[in-house]
Each structure stands twice: as C-alpha cells, then as structure tokens.
matplotlib code that plots the C-alpha trace (Angstrom):
import matplotlib.pyplot as plt

x = [-24.9, -24.0, -23.0, -22.0, -21.0, -20.1, -19.8, -18.5, -19.4, -16.8, -13.1, -10.6, -7.0, -5.9, -3.7, -1.6, -2.4, 0.4, 3.0, 4.8, 4.3, 2.7, 6.0, 7.0, 5.2, 5.7, 7.7, 5.1, 2.2, 1.6, -1.7, -4.6, -5.3, -8.5, -9.4, -11.0, -7.5, -8.3, -6.1, -3.1, -3.5, -0.3, 0.1, 3.2, 3.3, 2.2, 2.4, 2.2, 0.5, 1.6, 2.2, 1.3, -2.8, -3.7, -7.3, -10.4, -11.1, -15.2, -16.5, -15.8, -17.4, -16.9, -18.9, -19.2, -19.1, -20.8, -20.9, -16.9, -16.4, -14.7, -14.8, -13.6, -13.1, -13.4, -11.6, -13.2, -11.6, -12.5, -9.2, -7.4, -8.7, -6.5, -4.5, -4.3, -3.0, -4.1, -2.6, 0.4, -0.8, 0.7, -1.3, 0.6, 0.1, 0.7, 1.4, -1.0, -3.1, -2.0, -3.6, -1.4, -0.2, -0.9, 0.5, -2.2, -3.5, -6.4, -8.8, -10.2, -11.2, -9.6, -6.7, -4.9, -4.6, -3.7, -2.8, -3.7, -2.4, -2.9, -1.9, -5.4, -7.4, -10.0, -9.8, -9.8, -7.0, -7.4, -9.8, -9.8, -11.6, -10.6, -13.9, -14.1, -13.9, -14.9, -17.6, -18.6, -17.9, -14.4, -15.2, -17.5, -18.0, -20.3, -19.5, -21.3, -18.7, -16.4, -12.6, -13.5, -14.2, -13.6, -12.2, -11.8, -10.1, -6.5, -5.3, -5.9, -3.0, -1.0, -2.5, -2.3, -5.3, -5.0, -7.5, -6.6, -8.5, -9.1, -9.7, -10.3, -7.4, -3.9, -5.9, -3.6, -5.4, -5.0, -5.1, -7.1, -6.2, -7.5, -7.3, -10.9, -10.8, -8.6, -9.8, -8.7, -9.6, -9.9, -10.7, -14.4, -13.5, -15.0]
y = [-40.0, -42.2, -45.8, -49.3, -51.9, -55.1, -58.1, -61.8, -64.5, -67.6, -67.8, -66.9, -66.2, -63.3, -62.8, -60.3, -58.4, -58.9, -56.1, -54.0, -54.4, -51.8, -51.1, -49.8, -46.4, -43.5, -40.0, -38.5, -36.8, -33.0, -33.0, -30.1, -27.7, -27.8, -25.2, -27.9, -30.2, -32.9, -32.7, -34.8, -35.9, -37.0, -37.8, -39.8, -43.8, -45.0, -48.2, -49.5, -52.6, -55.6, -58.5, -61.0, -59.6, -62.2, -61.1, -62.8, -60.1, -59.3, -56.3, -52.8, -49.8, -46.6, -43.3, -40.1, -38.5, -34.6, -33.3, -33.9, -32.9, -36.2, -39.7, -42.7, -46.3, -48.5, -51.9, -54.0, -57.2, -59.9, -59.7, -62.4, -62.5, -60.2, -58.1, -54.7, -53.0, -53.3, -55.9, -55.5, -52.7, -49.9, -47.1, -45.2, -43.5, -45.8, -44.3, -47.6, -50.5, -53.9, -57.0, -59.1, -62.5, -62.0, -58.2, -57.2, -53.3, -52.8, -50.1, -48.2, -44.4, -42.5, -39.5, -40.7, -44.0, -44.9, -49.0, -50.1, -53.4, -55.9, -58.8, -60.8, -63.9, -63.4, -67.2, -70.2, -72.7, -74.9, -77.5, -79.6, -77.0, -73.4, -71.7, -67.7, -65.5, -61.9, -62.7, -59.2, -57.4, -57.0, -53.5, -50.4, -48.0, -44.7, -44.2, -41.2, -39.6, -36.6, -37.7, -41.5, -42.8, -46.4, -48.9, -52.4, -55.1, -56.2, -59.0, -61.7, -64.3, -65.4, -63.4, -60.4, -58.7, -55.6, -52.9, -50.0, -46.8, -44.3, -40.6, -37.6, -36.0, -36.5, -36.1, -36.4, -39.2, -40.2, -43.7, -44.7, -47.9, -49.9, -53.8, -54.5, -52.0, -49.9, -46.7, -44.8, -40.7, -38.2, -34.7, -33.9, -32.4, -28.8]
z = [46.2, 43.7, 44.7, 43.4, 45.6, 44.4, 47.0, 47.3, 48.5, 48.5, 48.7, 46.0, 45.5, 43.6, 40.4, 38.6, 35.8, 33.5, 32.3, 33.9, 38.1, 40.2, 41.3, 37.8, 37.3, 35.5, 36.6, 39.5, 37.6, 38.1, 39.4, 38.2, 40.3, 41.2, 44.0, 46.7, 47.4, 49.1, 52.6, 52.8, 48.8, 47.5, 43.5, 44.6, 44.9, 47.8, 50.0, 53.2, 55.4, 56.9, 55.3, 57.8, 57.2, 54.1, 54.5, 52.1, 49.5, 49.7, 48.4, 46.0, 46.6, 44.1, 45.4, 45.8, 48.9, 47.9, 51.4, 51.3, 47.8, 47.3, 45.1, 46.8, 45.5, 48.7, 48.7, 51.5, 53.1, 55.9, 57.8, 59.5, 63.3, 65.3, 62.4, 63.3, 59.7, 56.7, 54.2, 52.0, 49.3, 46.4, 45.1, 42.6, 38.7, 35.7, 31.9, 30.8, 32.7, 32.0, 32.9, 35.3, 33.6, 30.3, 30.2, 27.6, 27.6, 29.1, 27.7, 30.2, 30.3, 31.5, 30.9, 34.0, 35.7, 39.4, 39.8, 43.0, 44.3, 47.6, 48.9, 49.6, 48.9, 46.2, 45.5, 47.9, 46.4, 49.7, 48.4, 45.4, 43.4, 43.3, 45.3, 44.1, 47.3, 45.5, 43.3, 42.5, 39.0, 37.2, 36.0, 36.9, 33.8, 33.6, 37.2, 36.4, 38.8, 37.0, 38.6, 38.6, 35.6, 35.1, 38.0, 36.5, 37.9, 36.3, 38.0, 40.7, 40.8, 43.7, 46.5, 45.0, 43.6, 41.4, 40.2, 37.4, 38.0, 35.1, 36.1, 34.3, 35.1, 37.2, 40.3, 43.7, 46.2, 49.5, 51.1, 53.7, 55.0, 57.5, 58.1, 56.8, 54.0, 51.6, 50.8, 47.9, 47.7, 45.4, 44.9, 42.5, 39.2, 39.4]

ax = plt.figure().add_subplot(projection="3d")
ax.plot(x, y, z, "-o")
ax.set_aspect("equal")
plt.show()
C-alpha cells in the first residue's frame, strides 16, 4: 500500500481558492470505462453534510487500497462534540483548478480534475495571532498512484477549505462522508 499522510497540530481557519467557486462546474464528464467499476461511483457533482458541524481540519491522507482496487484521498477532522454528520461538503469535476481568493490557475498534473471543498477550520482566528490547525503539506505530488496523480490545496478562507485532485482520466468517484472524515475514492486505472 502506498500512503502519504499529513497531520495538523495547531488551529487555523480555511480559505477559498479563487476563480470559479466549486459549484460552478462543467458538464458531467464521461467516465473512462475501467472494467473495475467502483460500486456506487458517480461522475456527477456530490454534496452533503451538516452546516452545524464546523470541525477542525487536521489531516490529509493519499493512499491506495490494493485489496479493494481503489485509491483514496482522505480529509480528517476533529468534529465538534455530538456531531452526527460530516461538515458541509462538495465534490465535483471542474475543467481547471483555481486558487480561492486570487483566482489564479493551479498547475496540477492530470487530465481531469475534481474539486473538493468543505466547511472546517484550518486556522484558529480566536486569539490575537492566527494559529494553524492544519500544518501538513499543501501539495502531494509524485503519488506513485495510477489514477490520483496529484492533490493540492487550493484554498483555506473564512471556514471553507478546498483541495484539487488531479486524475489520470475522468474517473467516477464515491464520497464517504463522516463526522470525522471525508473520503473521496477512485477506481485504480488498469
């Protein structure tokens, strides 16, 4: 199994990645048949979660699951006490990745791109100085995976954290949303 893990320590609030908002996506992409379809996978925009759960964003994991023939990008949270659902989230294909705020194009490896955004705190803004919560890398390159080629943070602004996932092709995906994590899972390219 190949795995990259990045953790956080302090307290931070999320920022946006400029350019089009995650909701402004292109038409639904046509998935490339793989022969190993992921049960329940969809190429349509997906969203869910509870706006009342505004957790601390703490960790990113990029890994493959050889026994399940999938590749995963996992965002981990420290949810608020009693949270029953994932934080408010969105995942969908976009024609290009942009940074939140500036709207600058993101140069990420891939032929297709998925934007993932969720309401969480990446920075603690409650004190006199801003304290990071998520302190891990903002970019995962050279993943060694066949479908997920690159994962890059595109924003962290005003409680919205966004990441872009560069794929080798338009691969439909499954989102597993829980109070403490958001997992985006893709089939392995044959």
